[in-house]
mmCIF entry with sequence, helices, sheets and N, C-alpha, C, O atoms, coordinates in Angstrom:
data_MODEL
# 
_entry.id   MODEL 
# 
_entity.id                         1 
_entity.type                       polymer 
_entity.pdbx_number_of_molecules   1 
# 
_entity_poly.entity_id                      1 
_entity_poly.type                           'polypeptide(L)' 
_entity_poly.nstd_linkage                   no 
_entity_poly.nstd_monomer                   no 
_entity_poly.pdbx_seq_one_letter_code       HGVKGMTEVNEREFKISVPSPYTFTIGDTRNYGVYEGGGTVTEVKKPERVNF 
_entity_poly.pdbx_seq_one_letter_code_can   HGVKGMTEVNEREFKISVPSPYTFTIGDTRNYGVYEGGGTVTEVKKPERVNF 
_entity_poly.pdbx_strand_id                 A 
# 
loop_
_entity_poly_seq.entity_id 
_entity_poly_seq.num 
_entity_poly_seq.mon_id 
_entity_poly_seq.hetero 
1 1  HIS n 
1 2  GLY n 
1 3  VAL n 
1 4  LYS n 
1 5  GLY n 
1 6  MET n 
1 7  THR n 
1 8  GLU n 
1 9  VAL n 
1 10 ASN n 
1 11 GLU n 
1 12 ARG n 
1 13 GLU n 
1 14 PHE n 
1 15 LYS n 
1 16 ILE n 
1 17 SER n 
1 18 VAL n 
1 19 PRO n 
1 20 SER n 
1 21 PRO n 
1 22 TYR n 
1 23 THR n 
1 24 PHE n 
1 25 THR n 
1 26 ILE n 
1 27 GLY n 
1 28 ASP n 
1 29 THR n 
1 30 ARG n 
1 31 ASN n 
1 32 TYR n 
1 33 GLY n 
1 34 VAL n 
1 35 TYR n 
1 36 GLU n 
1 37 GLY n 
1 38 GLY n 
1 39 GLY n 
1 40 THR n 
1 41 VAL n 
1 42 THR n 
1 43 GLU n 
1 44 VAL n 
1 45 LYS n 
1 46 LYS n 
1 47 PRO n 
1 48 GLU n 
1 49 ARG n 
1 50 VAL n 
1 51 ASN n 
1 52 PHE n 
# 
_struct_asym.id          A 
_struct_asym.entity_id   1 
# 
_struct_conf.conf_type_id            HELX_P 
_struct_conf.id                      HELX_P1 
_struct_conf.pdbx_PDB_helix_id       AA1 
_struct_conf.beg_label_comp_id       THR 
_struct_conf.beg_label_asym_id       A 
_struct_conf.beg_label_seq_id        7 
_struct_conf.pdbx_beg_PDB_ins_code   ? 
_struct_conf.end_label_comp_id       VAL 
_struct_conf.end_label_asym_id       A 
_struct_conf.end_label_seq_id        9 
_struct_conf.pdbx_end_PDB_ins_code   ? 
_struct_conf.beg_auth_comp_id        THR 
_struct_conf.beg_auth_asym_id        A 
_struct_conf.beg_auth_seq_id         7 
_struct_conf.end_auth_comp_id        VAL 
_struct_conf.end_auth_asym_id        A 
_struct_conf.end_auth_seq_id         9 
_struct_conf.pdbx_PDB_helix_class    5 
_struct_conf.details                 ? 
_struct_conf.pdbx_PDB_helix_length   3 
# 
_struct_conf_type.id          HELX_P 
_struct_conf_type.criteria    ? 
_struct_conf_type.reference   ? 
# 
_struct_sheet.id               AA1 
_struct_sheet.type             ? 
_struct_sheet.number_strands   2 
_struct_sheet.details          ? 
# 
_struct_sheet_order.sheet_id     AA1 
_struct_sheet_order.range_id_1   1 
_struct_sheet_order.range_id_2   2 
_struct_sheet_order.offset       ? 
_struct_sheet_order.sense        anti-parallel 
# 
loop_
_struct_sheet_range.sheet_id 
_struct_sheet_range.id 
_struct_sheet_range.beg_label_comp_id 
_struct_sheet_range.beg_label_asym_id 
_struct_sheet_range.beg_label_seq_id 
_struct_sheet_range.pdbx_beg_PDB_ins_code 
_struct_sheet_range.end_label_comp_id 
_struct_sheet_range.end_label_asym_id 
_struct_sheet_range.end_label_seq_id 
_struct_sheet_range.pdbx_end_PDB_ins_code 
_struct_sheet_range.beg_auth_comp_id 
_struct_sheet_range.beg_auth_asym_id 
_struct_sheet_range.beg_auth_seq_id 
_struct_sheet_range.end_auth_comp_id 
_struct_sheet_range.end_auth_asym_id 
_struct_sheet_range.end_auth_seq_id 
AA1 1 SER A 17 ? SER A 20 ? SER A 17 SER A 20 
AA1 2 THR A 23 ? THR A 25 ? THR A 23 THR A 25 
# 
loop_
_atom_site.group_PDB 
_atom_site.id 
_atom_site.type_symbol 
_atom_site.label_atom_id 
_atom_site.label_alt_id 
_atom_site.label_comp_id 
_atom_site.label_asym_id 
_atom_site.label_entity_id 
_atom_site.label_seq_id 
_atom_site.pdbx_PDB_ins_code 
_atom_site.Cartn_x 
_atom_site.Cartn_y 
_atom_site.Cartn_z 
_atom_site.occupancy 
_atom_site.B_iso_or_equiv 
_atom_site.pdbx_formal_charge 
_atom_site.auth_seq_id 
_atom_site.auth_comp_id 
_atom_site.auth_asym_id 
_atom_site.auth_atom_id 
_atom_site.pdbx_PDB_model_num 
ATOM 1   N N  . HIS A 1 1  ? -8.998  -45.892 -31.183 1.00 0.00 ? 1  HIS A N  1 
ATOM 2   C CA . HIS A 1 1  ? -9.407  -47.165 -31.860 1.00 0.00 ? 1  HIS A CA 1 
ATOM 3   C C  . HIS A 1 1  ? -10.575 -47.773 -31.147 1.00 0.00 ? 1  HIS A C  1 
ATOM 4   O O  . HIS A 1 1  ? -11.072 -47.203 -30.176 1.00 0.00 ? 1  HIS A O  1 
ATOM 5   N N  . GLY A 1 2  ? -11.024 -48.906 -31.596 1.00 0.00 ? 2  GLY A N  1 
ATOM 6   C CA . GLY A 1 2  ? -12.115 -49.601 -30.901 1.00 0.00 ? 2  GLY A CA 1 
ATOM 7   C C  . GLY A 1 2  ? -13.510 -49.127 -31.280 1.00 0.00 ? 2  GLY A C  1 
ATOM 8   O O  . GLY A 1 2  ? -14.471 -49.456 -30.584 1.00 0.00 ? 2  GLY A O  1 
ATOM 9   N N  . VAL A 1 3  ? -13.653 -48.368 -32.353 1.00 0.00 ? 3  VAL A N  1 
ATOM 10  C CA . VAL A 1 3  ? -14.970 -47.919 -32.807 1.00 0.00 ? 3  VAL A CA 1 
ATOM 11  C C  . VAL A 1 3  ? -15.709 -49.087 -33.399 1.00 0.00 ? 3  VAL A C  1 
ATOM 12  O O  . VAL A 1 3  ? -15.163 -49.807 -34.235 1.00 0.00 ? 3  VAL A O  1 
ATOM 13  N N  . LYS A 1 4  ? -16.954 -49.294 -32.979 1.00 0.00 ? 4  LYS A N  1 
ATOM 14  C CA . LYS A 1 4  ? -17.766 -50.358 -33.583 1.00 0.00 ? 4  LYS A CA 1 
ATOM 15  C C  . LYS A 1 4  ? -18.676 -49.768 -34.614 1.00 0.00 ? 4  LYS A C  1 
ATOM 16  O O  . LYS A 1 4  ? -19.195 -48.668 -34.426 1.00 0.00 ? 4  LYS A O  1 
ATOM 17  N N  . GLY A 1 5  ? -18.886 -50.472 -35.704 1.00 0.00 ? 5  GLY A N  1 
ATOM 18  C CA . GLY A 1 5  ? -19.724 -50.031 -36.804 1.00 0.00 ? 5  GLY A CA 1 
ATOM 19  C C  . GLY A 1 5  ? -18.957 -49.176 -37.842 1.00 0.00 ? 5  GLY A C  1 
ATOM 20  O O  . GLY A 1 5  ? -18.776 -49.602 -38.983 1.00 0.00 ? 5  GLY A O  1 
ATOM 21  N N  . MET A 1 6  ? -18.517 -47.985 -37.443 1.00 0.00 ? 6  MET A N  1 
ATOM 22  C CA . MET A 1 6  ? -17.792 -47.107 -38.311 1.00 0.00 ? 6  MET A CA 1 
ATOM 23  C C  . MET A 1 6  ? -16.283 -47.437 -38.229 1.00 0.00 ? 6  MET A C  1 
ATOM 24  O O  . MET A 1 6  ? -15.468 -46.609 -37.823 1.00 0.00 ? 6  MET A O  1 
ATOM 25  N N  . THR A 1 7  ? -15.947 -48.681 -38.632 1.00 0.00 ? 7  THR A N  1 
ATOM 26  C CA . THR A 1 7  ? -14.606 -49.160 -38.407 1.00 0.00 ? 7  THR A CA 1 
ATOM 27  C C  . THR A 1 7  ? -13.558 -48.503 -39.355 1.00 0.00 ? 7  THR A C  1 
ATOM 28  O O  . THR A 1 7  ? -12.350 -48.652 -39.167 1.00 0.00 ? 7  THR A O  1 
ATOM 29  N N  . GLU A 1 8  ? -14.041 -47.813 -40.320 1.00 0.00 ? 8  GLU A N  1 
ATOM 30  C CA . GLU A 1 8  ? -13.115 -47.093 -41.254 1.00 0.00 ? 8  GLU A CA 1 
ATOM 31  C C  . GLU A 1 8  ? -12.287 -46.069 -40.509 1.00 0.00 ? 8  GLU A C  1 
ATOM 32  O O  . GLU A 1 8  ? -11.225 -45.705 -41.015 1.00 0.00 ? 8  GLU A O  1 
ATOM 33  N N  . VAL A 1 9  ? -12.681 -45.578 -39.362 1.00 0.00 ? 9  VAL A N  1 
ATOM 34  C CA . VAL A 1 9  ? -11.949 -44.547 -38.652 1.00 0.00 ? 9  VAL A CA 1 
ATOM 35  C C  . VAL A 1 9  ? -10.881 -45.167 -37.687 1.00 0.00 ? 9  VAL A C  1 
ATOM 36  O O  . VAL A 1 9  ? -10.045 -44.437 -37.156 1.00 0.00 ? 9  VAL A O  1 
ATOM 37  N N  . ASN A 1 10 ? -10.911 -46.451 -37.474 1.00 0.00 ? 10 ASN A N  1 
ATOM 38  C CA . ASN A 1 10 ? -9.930  -47.059 -36.539 1.00 0.00 ? 10 ASN A CA 1 
ATOM 39  C C  . ASN A 1 10 ? -8.549  -46.976 -37.078 1.00 0.00 ? 10 ASN A C  1 
ATOM 40  O O  . ASN A 1 10 ? -8.312  -47.170 -38.271 1.00 0.00 ? 10 ASN A O  1 
ATOM 41  N N  . GLU A 1 11 ? -7.614  -46.681 -36.179 1.00 0.00 ? 11 GLU A N  1 
ATOM 42  C CA . GLU A 1 11 ? -6.164  -46.652 -36.522 1.00 0.00 ? 11 GLU A CA 1 
ATOM 43  C C  . GLU A 1 11 ? -5.823  -45.646 -37.644 1.00 0.00 ? 11 GLU A C  1 
ATOM 44  O O  . GLU A 1 11 ? -4.878  -45.858 -38.404 1.00 0.00 ? 11 GLU A O  1 
ATOM 45  N N  . ARG A 1 12 ? -6.607  -44.544 -37.738 1.00 0.00 ? 12 ARG A N  1 
ATOM 46  C CA . ARG A 1 12 ? -6.302  -43.527 -38.763 1.00 0.00 ? 12 ARG A CA 1 
ATOM 47  C C  . ARG A 1 12 ? -6.234  -42.182 -38.071 1.00 0.00 ? 12 ARG A C  1 
ATOM 48  O O  . ARG A 1 12 ? -6.755  -41.994 -36.971 1.00 0.00 ? 12 ARG A O  1 
ATOM 49  N N  . GLU A 1 13 ? -5.557  -41.224 -38.764 1.00 0.00 ? 13 GLU A N  1 
ATOM 50  C CA . GLU A 1 13 ? -5.486  -39.835 -38.308 1.00 0.00 ? 13 GLU A CA 1 
ATOM 51  C C  . GLU A 1 13 ? -6.426  -39.019 -39.184 1.00 0.00 ? 13 GLU A C  1 
ATOM 52  O O  . GLU A 1 13 ? -6.567  -39.240 -40.387 1.00 0.00 ? 13 GLU A O  1 
ATOM 53  N N  . PHE A 1 14 ? -7.083  -38.030 -38.486 1.00 0.00 ? 14 PHE A N  1 
ATOM 54  C CA . PHE A 1 14 ? -7.959  -37.078 -39.145 1.00 0.00 ? 14 PHE A CA 1 
ATOM 55  C C  . PHE A 1 14 ? -7.689  -35.698 -38.684 1.00 0.00 ? 14 PHE A C  1 
ATOM 56  O O  . PHE A 1 14 ? -7.398  -35.499 -37.505 1.00 0.00 ? 14 PHE A O  1 
ATOM 57  N N  . LYS A 1 15 ? -7.768  -34.710 -39.563 1.00 0.00 ? 15 LYS A N  1 
ATOM 58  C CA . LYS A 1 15 ? -7.741  -33.306 -39.129 1.00 0.00 ? 15 LYS A CA 1 
ATOM 59  C C  . LYS A 1 15 ? -9.219  -33.042 -38.671 1.00 0.00 ? 15 LYS A C  1 
ATOM 60  O O  . LYS A 1 15 ? -10.163 -33.305 -39.416 1.00 0.00 ? 15 LYS A O  1 
ATOM 61  N N  . ILE A 1 16 ? -9.378  -32.524 -37.448 1.00 0.00 ? 16 ILE A N  1 
ATOM 62  C CA . ILE A 1 16 ? -10.705 -32.340 -36.928 1.00 0.00 ? 16 ILE A CA 1 
ATOM 63  C C  . ILE A 1 16 ? -11.112 -30.861 -36.895 1.00 0.00 ? 16 ILE A C  1 
ATOM 64  O O  . ILE A 1 16 ? -10.267 -29.970 -36.972 1.00 0.00 ? 16 ILE A O  1 
ATOM 65  N N  . SER A 1 17 ? -12.391 -30.628 -36.782 1.00 0.00 ? 17 SER A N  1 
ATOM 66  C CA . SER A 1 17 ? -12.994 -29.297 -36.507 1.00 0.00 ? 17 SER A CA 1 
ATOM 67  C C  . SER A 1 17 ? -13.638 -29.430 -35.153 1.00 0.00 ? 17 SER A C  1 
ATOM 68  O O  . SER A 1 17 ? -14.111 -30.506 -34.789 1.00 0.00 ? 17 SER A O  1 
ATOM 69  N N  . VAL A 1 18 ? -13.662 -28.333 -34.391 1.00 0.00 ? 18 VAL A N  1 
ATOM 70  C CA . VAL A 1 18 ? -14.234 -28.333 -33.049 1.00 0.00 ? 18 VAL A CA 1 
ATOM 71  C C  . VAL A 1 18 ? -15.333 -27.314 -32.993 1.00 0.00 ? 18 VAL A C  1 
ATOM 72  O O  . VAL A 1 18 ? -15.084 -26.157 -32.655 1.00 0.00 ? 18 VAL A O  1 
ATOM 73  N N  . PRO A 1 19 ? -16.604 -27.729 -33.333 1.00 0.00 ? 19 PRO A N  1 
ATOM 74  C CA . PRO A 1 19 ? -17.697 -26.789 -33.392 1.00 0.00 ? 19 PRO A CA 1 
ATOM 75  C C  . PRO A 1 19 ? -18.219 -26.324 -32.010 1.00 0.00 ? 19 PRO A C  1 
ATOM 76  O O  . PRO A 1 19 ? -18.882 -25.290 -31.924 1.00 0.00 ? 19 PRO A O  1 
ATOM 77  N N  . SER A 1 20 ? -17.932 -27.060 -30.957 1.00 0.00 ? 20 SER A N  1 
ATOM 78  C CA . SER A 1 20 ? -18.341 -26.669 -29.619 1.00 0.00 ? 20 SER A CA 1 
ATOM 79  C C  . SER A 1 20 ? -17.371 -27.306 -28.620 1.00 0.00 ? 20 SER A C  1 
ATOM 80  O O  . SER A 1 20 ? -16.607 -28.209 -28.963 1.00 0.00 ? 20 SER A O  1 
ATOM 81  N N  . PRO A 1 21 ? -17.419 -26.814 -27.376 1.00 0.00 ? 21 PRO A N  1 
ATOM 82  C CA . PRO A 1 21 ? -16.469 -27.366 -26.383 1.00 0.00 ? 21 PRO A CA 1 
ATOM 83  C C  . PRO A 1 21 ? -16.552 -28.916 -26.140 1.00 0.00 ? 21 PRO A C  1 
ATOM 84  O O  . PRO A 1 21 ? -15.596 -29.510 -25.642 1.00 0.00 ? 21 PRO A O  1 
ATOM 85  N N  . TYR A 1 22 ? -17.641 -29.525 -26.478 1.00 0.00 ? 22 TYR A N  1 
ATOM 86  C CA . TYR A 1 22 ? -17.836 -30.994 -26.151 1.00 0.00 ? 22 TYR A CA 1 
ATOM 87  C C  . TYR A 1 22 ? -17.938 -31.816 -27.398 1.00 0.00 ? 22 TYR A C  1 
ATOM 88  O O  . TYR A 1 22 ? -18.195 -33.013 -27.273 1.00 0.00 ? 22 TYR A O  1 
ATOM 89  N N  . THR A 1 23 ? -17.761 -31.295 -28.601 1.00 0.00 ? 23 THR A N  1 
ATOM 90  C CA . THR A 1 23 ? -17.888 -32.070 -29.833 1.00 0.00 ? 23 THR A CA 1 
ATOM 91  C C  . THR A 1 23 ? -16.748 -31.799 -30.805 1.00 0.00 ? 23 THR A C  1 
ATOM 92  O O  . THR A 1 23 ? -16.117 -30.743 -30.751 1.00 0.00 ? 23 THR A O  1 
ATOM 93  N N  . PHE A 1 24 ? -16.486 -32.752 -31.692 1.00 0.00 ? 24 PHE A N  1 
ATOM 94  C CA . PHE A 1 24 ? -15.593 -32.524 -32.813 1.00 0.00 ? 24 PHE A CA 1 
ATOM 95  C C  . PHE A 1 24 ? -16.117 -33.264 -33.977 1.00 0.00 ? 24 PHE A C  1 
ATOM 96  O O  . PHE A 1 24 ? -16.926 -34.179 -33.817 1.00 0.00 ? 24 PHE A O  1 
ATOM 97  N N  . THR A 1 25 ? -15.686 -32.904 -35.160 1.00 0.00 ? 25 THR A N  1 
ATOM 98  C CA . THR A 1 25 ? -16.086 -33.534 -36.383 1.00 0.00 ? 25 THR A CA 1 
ATOM 99  C C  . THR A 1 25 ? -14.869 -33.937 -37.181 1.00 0.00 ? 25 THR A C  1 
ATOM 100 O O  . THR A 1 25 ? -13.816 -33.314 -37.047 1.00 0.00 ? 25 THR A O  1 
ATOM 101 N N  . ILE A 1 26 ? -14.983 -34.983 -38.025 1.00 0.00 ? 26 ILE A N  1 
ATOM 102 C CA . ILE A 1 26 ? -13.860 -35.428 -38.823 1.00 0.00 ? 26 ILE A CA 1 
ATOM 103 C C  . ILE A 1 26 ? -14.109 -35.317 -40.303 1.00 0.00 ? 26 ILE A C  1 
ATOM 104 O O  . ILE A 1 26 ? -13.345 -35.842 -41.114 1.00 0.00 ? 26 ILE A O  1 
ATOM 105 N N  . GLY A 1 27 ? -15.190 -34.626 -40.660 1.00 0.00 ? 27 GLY A N  1 
ATOM 106 C CA . GLY A 1 27 ? -15.478 -34.408 -42.095 1.00 0.00 ? 27 GLY A CA 1 
ATOM 107 C C  . GLY A 1 27 ? -16.561 -35.381 -42.600 1.00 0.00 ? 27 GLY A C  1 
ATOM 108 O O  . GLY A 1 27 ? -17.359 -35.913 -41.829 1.00 0.00 ? 27 GLY A O  1 
ATOM 109 N N  . ASP A 1 28 ? -16.554 -35.580 -43.880 1.00 0.00 ? 28 ASP A N  1 
ATOM 110 C CA . ASP A 1 28 ? -17.579 -36.358 -44.578 1.00 0.00 ? 28 ASP A CA 1 
ATOM 111 C C  . ASP A 1 28 ? -17.435 -37.846 -44.277 1.00 0.00 ? 28 ASP A C  1 
ATOM 112 O O  . ASP A 1 28 ? -16.468 -38.478 -44.703 1.00 0.00 ? 28 ASP A O  1 
ATOM 113 N N  . THR A 1 29 ? -18.406 -38.410 -43.536 1.00 0.00 ? 29 THR A N  1 
ATOM 114 C CA . THR A 1 29 ? -18.365 -39.876 -43.204 1.00 0.00 ? 29 THR A CA 1 
ATOM 115 C C  . THR A 1 29 ? -19.520 -40.599 -43.841 1.00 0.00 ? 29 THR A C  1 
ATOM 116 O O  . THR A 1 29 ? -19.853 -41.703 -43.410 1.00 0.00 ? 29 THR A O  1 
ATOM 117 N N  . ARG A 1 30 ? -20.166 -40.011 -44.879 1.00 0.00 ? 30 ARG A N  1 
ATOM 118 C CA . ARG A 1 30 ? -21.323 -40.665 -45.475 1.00 0.00 ? 30 ARG A CA 1 
ATOM 119 C C  . ARG A 1 30 ? -21.044 -42.044 -46.044 1.00 0.00 ? 30 ARG A C  1 
ATOM 120 O O  . ARG A 1 30 ? -21.946 -42.880 -46.093 1.00 0.00 ? 30 ARG A O  1 
ATOM 121 N N  . ASN A 1 31 ? -19.833 -42.297 -46.467 1.00 0.00 ? 31 ASN A N  1 
ATOM 122 C CA . ASN A 1 31 ? -19.509 -43.608 -47.067 1.00 0.00 ? 31 ASN A CA 1 
ATOM 123 C C  . ASN A 1 31 ? -18.924 -44.596 -46.055 1.00 0.00 ? 31 ASN A C  1 
ATOM 124 O O  . ASN A 1 31 ? -18.423 -45.658 -46.424 1.00 0.00 ? 31 ASN A O  1 
ATOM 125 N N  . TYR A 1 32 ? -18.998 -44.223 -44.759 1.00 0.00 ? 32 TYR A N  1 
ATOM 126 C CA . TYR A 1 32 ? -18.532 -45.100 -43.670 1.00 0.00 ? 32 TYR A CA 1 
ATOM 127 C C  . TYR A 1 32 ? -19.730 -45.890 -43.122 1.00 0.00 ? 32 TYR A C  1 
ATOM 128 O O  . TYR A 1 32 ? -20.884 -45.558 -43.395 1.00 0.00 ? 32 TYR A O  1 
ATOM 129 N N  . GLY A 1 33 ? -19.435 -46.937 -42.346 1.00 0.00 ? 33 GLY A N  1 
ATOM 130 C CA . GLY A 1 33 ? -20.527 -47.647 -41.698 1.00 0.00 ? 33 GLY A CA 1 
ATOM 131 C C  . GLY A 1 33 ? -21.206 -46.801 -40.662 1.00 0.00 ? 33 GLY A C  1 
ATOM 132 O O  . GLY A 1 33 ? -20.736 -45.703 -40.366 1.00 0.00 ? 33 GLY A O  1 
ATOM 133 N N  . VAL A 1 34 ? -22.276 -47.264 -40.109 1.00 0.00 ? 34 VAL A N  1 
ATOM 134 C CA . VAL A 1 34 ? -23.052 -46.527 -39.077 1.00 0.00 ? 34 VAL A CA 1 
ATOM 135 C C  . VAL A 1 34 ? -22.344 -46.699 -37.738 1.00 0.00 ? 34 VAL A C  1 
ATOM 136 O O  . VAL A 1 34 ? -22.044 -47.822 -37.332 1.00 0.00 ? 34 VAL A O  1 
ATOM 137 N N  . TYR A 1 35 ? -22.071 -45.568 -37.036 1.00 0.00 ? 35 TYR A N  1 
ATOM 138 C CA . TYR A 1 35 ? -21.430 -45.584 -35.721 1.00 0.00 ? 35 TYR A CA 1 
ATOM 139 C C  . TYR A 1 35 ? -22.317 -46.340 -34.751 1.00 0.00 ? 35 TYR A C  1 
ATOM 140 O O  . TYR A 1 35 ? -23.506 -46.043 -34.634 1.00 0.00 ? 35 TYR A O  1 
ATOM 141 N N  . GLU A 1 36 ? -21.748 -47.320 -34.053 1.00 0.00 ? 36 GLU A N  1 
ATOM 142 C CA . GLU A 1 36 ? -22.489 -48.175 -33.096 1.00 0.00 ? 36 GLU A CA 1 
ATOM 143 C C  . GLU A 1 36 ? -22.030 -47.939 -31.666 1.00 0.00 ? 36 GLU A C  1 
ATOM 144 O O  . GLU A 1 36 ? -22.731 -48.287 -30.716 1.00 0.00 ? 36 GLU A O  1 
ATOM 145 N N  . GLY A 1 37 ? -20.853 -47.349 -31.516 1.00 0.00 ? 37 GLY A N  1 
ATOM 146 C CA . GLY A 1 37 ? -20.340 -47.053 -30.164 1.00 0.00 ? 37 GLY A CA 1 
ATOM 147 C C  . GLY A 1 37 ? -18.847 -47.263 -30.050 1.00 0.00 ? 37 GLY A C  1 
ATOM 148 O O  . GLY A 1 37 ? -18.176 -47.757 -30.956 1.00 0.00 ? 37 GLY A O  1 
ATOM 149 N N  . GLY A 1 38 ? -18.367 -46.865 -28.898 1.00 0.00 ? 38 GLY A N  1 
ATOM 150 C CA . GLY A 1 38 ? -16.970 -47.103 -28.543 1.00 0.00 ? 38 GLY A CA 1 
ATOM 151 C C  . GLY A 1 38 ? -15.975 -46.129 -29.237 1.00 0.00 ? 38 GLY A C  1 
ATOM 152 O O  . GLY A 1 38 ? -16.351 -45.200 -29.951 1.00 0.00 ? 38 GLY A O  1 
ATOM 153 N N  . GLY A 1 39 ? -14.739 -46.405 -28.981 1.00 0.00 ? 39 GLY A N  1 
ATOM 154 C CA . GLY A 1 39 ? -13.664 -45.596 -29.591 1.00 0.00 ? 39 GLY A CA 1 
ATOM 155 C C  . GLY A 1 39 ? -12.925 -44.768 -28.575 1.00 0.00 ? 39 GLY A C  1 
ATOM 156 O O  . GLY A 1 39 ? -13.451 -44.366 -27.536 1.00 0.00 ? 39 GLY A O  1 
ATOM 157 N N  . THR A 1 40 ? -11.659 -44.529 -28.933 1.00 0.00 ? 40 THR A N  1 
ATOM 158 C CA . THR A 1 40 ? -10.751 -43.677 -28.135 1.00 0.00 ? 40 THR A CA 1 
ATOM 159 C C  . THR A 1 40 ? -10.109 -42.670 -29.105 1.00 0.00 ? 40 THR A C  1 
ATOM 160 O O  . THR A 1 40 ? -9.713  -43.023 -30.216 1.00 0.00 ? 40 THR A O  1 
ATOM 161 N N  . VAL A 1 41 ? -10.021 -41.453 -28.672 1.00 0.00 ? 41 VAL A N  1 
ATOM 162 C CA . VAL A 1 41 ? -9.347  -40.402 -29.480 1.00 0.00 ? 41 VAL A CA 1 
ATOM 163 C C  . VAL A 1 41 ? -8.114  -39.984 -28.783 1.00 0.00 ? 41 VAL A C  1 
ATOM 164 O O  . VAL A 1 41 ? -8.102  -39.781 -27.569 1.00 0.00 ? 41 VAL A O  1 
ATOM 165 N N  . THR A 1 42 ? -7.067  -39.852 -29.549 1.00 0.00 ? 42 THR A N  1 
ATOM 166 C CA . THR A 1 42 ? -5.746  -39.325 -29.058 1.00 0.00 ? 42 THR A CA 1 
ATOM 167 C C  . THR A 1 42 ? -5.363  -38.125 -29.841 1.00 0.00 ? 42 THR A C  1 
ATOM 168 O O  . THR A 1 42 ? -5.310  -38.168 -31.070 1.00 0.00 ? 42 THR A O  1 
ATOM 169 N N  . GLU A 1 43 ? -5.083  -37.009 -29.129 1.00 0.00 ? 43 GLU A N  1 
ATOM 170 C CA . GLU A 1 43 ? -4.605  -35.811 -29.839 1.00 0.00 ? 43 GLU A CA 1 
ATOM 171 C C  . GLU A 1 43 ? -3.163  -35.973 -30.289 1.00 0.00 ? 43 GLU A C  1 
ATOM 172 O O  . GLU A 1 43 ? -2.289  -36.341 -29.505 1.00 0.00 ? 43 GLU A O  1 
ATOM 173 N N  . VAL A 1 44 ? -2.927  -35.688 -31.583 1.00 0.00 ? 44 VAL A N  1 
ATOM 174 C CA . VAL A 1 44 ? -1.567  -35.739 -32.137 1.00 0.00 ? 44 VAL A CA 1 
ATOM 175 C C  . VAL A 1 44 ? -1.319  -34.379 -32.748 1.00 0.00 ? 44 VAL A C  1 
ATOM 176 O O  . VAL A 1 44 ? -2.032  -33.977 -33.667 1.00 0.00 ? 44 VAL A O  1 
ATOM 177 N N  . LYS A 1 45 ? -0.337  -33.672 -32.266 1.00 0.00 ? 45 LYS A N  1 
ATOM 178 C CA . LYS A 1 45 ? -0.014  -32.359 -32.830 1.00 0.00 ? 45 LYS A CA 1 
ATOM 179 C C  . LYS A 1 45 ? 1.081   -32.527 -33.865 1.00 0.00 ? 45 LYS A C  1 
ATOM 180 O O  . LYS A 1 45 ? 2.148   -33.077 -33.592 1.00 0.00 ? 45 LYS A O  1 
ATOM 181 N N  . LYS A 1 46 ? 0.792   -32.044 -35.047 1.00 0.00 ? 46 LYS A N  1 
ATOM 182 C CA . LYS A 1 46 ? 1.767   -32.116 -36.174 1.00 0.00 ? 46 LYS A CA 1 
ATOM 183 C C  . LYS A 1 46 ? 2.499   -30.803 -36.255 1.00 0.00 ? 46 LYS A C  1 
ATOM 184 O O  . LYS A 1 46 ? 1.902   -29.748 -36.043 1.00 0.00 ? 46 LYS A O  1 
ATOM 185 N N  . PRO A 1 47 ? 3.825   -30.845 -36.570 1.00 0.00 ? 47 PRO A N  1 
ATOM 186 C CA . PRO A 1 47 ? 4.538   -29.615 -36.787 1.00 0.00 ? 47 PRO A CA 1 
ATOM 187 C C  . PRO A 1 47 ? 4.072   -28.932 -38.061 1.00 0.00 ? 47 PRO A C  1 
ATOM 188 O O  . PRO A 1 47 ? 3.705   -29.570 -39.048 1.00 0.00 ? 47 PRO A O  1 
ATOM 189 N N  . GLU A 1 48 ? 4.102   -27.604 -37.996 1.00 0.00 ? 48 GLU A N  1 
ATOM 190 C CA . GLU A 1 48 ? 3.672   -26.808 -39.140 1.00 0.00 ? 48 GLU A CA 1 
ATOM 191 C C  . GLU A 1 48 ? 4.789   -25.877 -39.545 1.00 0.00 ? 48 GLU A C  1 
ATOM 192 O O  . GLU A 1 48 ? 5.285   -25.140 -38.693 1.00 0.00 ? 48 GLU A O  1 
ATOM 193 N N  . ARG A 1 49 ? 5.212   -25.865 -40.781 1.00 0.00 ? 49 ARG A N  1 
ATOM 194 C CA . ARG A 1 49 ? 6.327   -25.070 -41.199 1.00 0.00 ? 49 ARG A CA 1 
ATOM 195 C C  . ARG A 1 49 ? 5.873   -23.662 -41.561 1.00 0.00 ? 49 ARG A C  1 
ATOM 196 O O  . ARG A 1 49 ? 4.944   -23.494 -42.351 1.00 0.00 ? 49 ARG A O  1 
ATOM 197 N N  . VAL A 1 50 ? 6.517   -22.656 -40.994 1.00 0.00 ? 50 VAL A N  1 
ATOM 198 C CA . VAL A 1 50 ? 6.176   -21.282 -41.263 1.00 0.00 ? 50 VAL A CA 1 
ATOM 199 C C  . VAL A 1 50 ? 7.429   -20.591 -41.801 1.00 0.00 ? 50 VAL A C  1 
ATOM 200 O O  . VAL A 1 50 ? 8.481   -20.602 -41.161 1.00 0.00 ? 50 VAL A O  1 
ATOM 201 N N  . ASN A 1 51 ? 7.306   -20.018 -42.932 1.00 0.00 ? 51 ASN A N  1 
ATOM 202 C CA . ASN A 1 51 ? 8.444   -19.301 -43.577 1.00 0.00 ? 51 ASN A CA 1 
ATOM 203 C C  . ASN A 1 51 ? 8.346   -17.806 -43.270 1.00 0.00 ? 51 ASN A C  1 
ATOM 204 O O  . ASN A 1 51 ? 7.266   -17.219 -43.333 1.00 0.00 ? 51 ASN A O  1 
ATOM 205 N N  . PHE A 1 52 ? 9.486   -17.200 -42.938 1.00 0.00 ? 52 PHE A N  1 
ATOM 206 C CA . PHE A 1 52 ? 9.518   -15.728 -42.686 1.00 0.00 ? 52 PHE A CA 1 
ATOM 207 C C  . PHE A 1 52 ? 10.371  -15.102 -43.752 1.00 0.00 ? 52 PHE A C  1 
ATOM 208 O O  . PHE A 1 52 ? 10.553  -13.885 -43.762 1.00 0.00 ? 52 PHE A O  1 
# 
């Protein structure tokens, strides 16, 4: 939380992609405000059901 500018991402969960060891993406943000700084990311692992 705590993102300035692109406040649409605050207090939300996103499935991310990791294109390199030091970056991640959250998908299409074209309709969000312009990122101005700040923010904290917390990893949340979701259970995945696998049928055998």
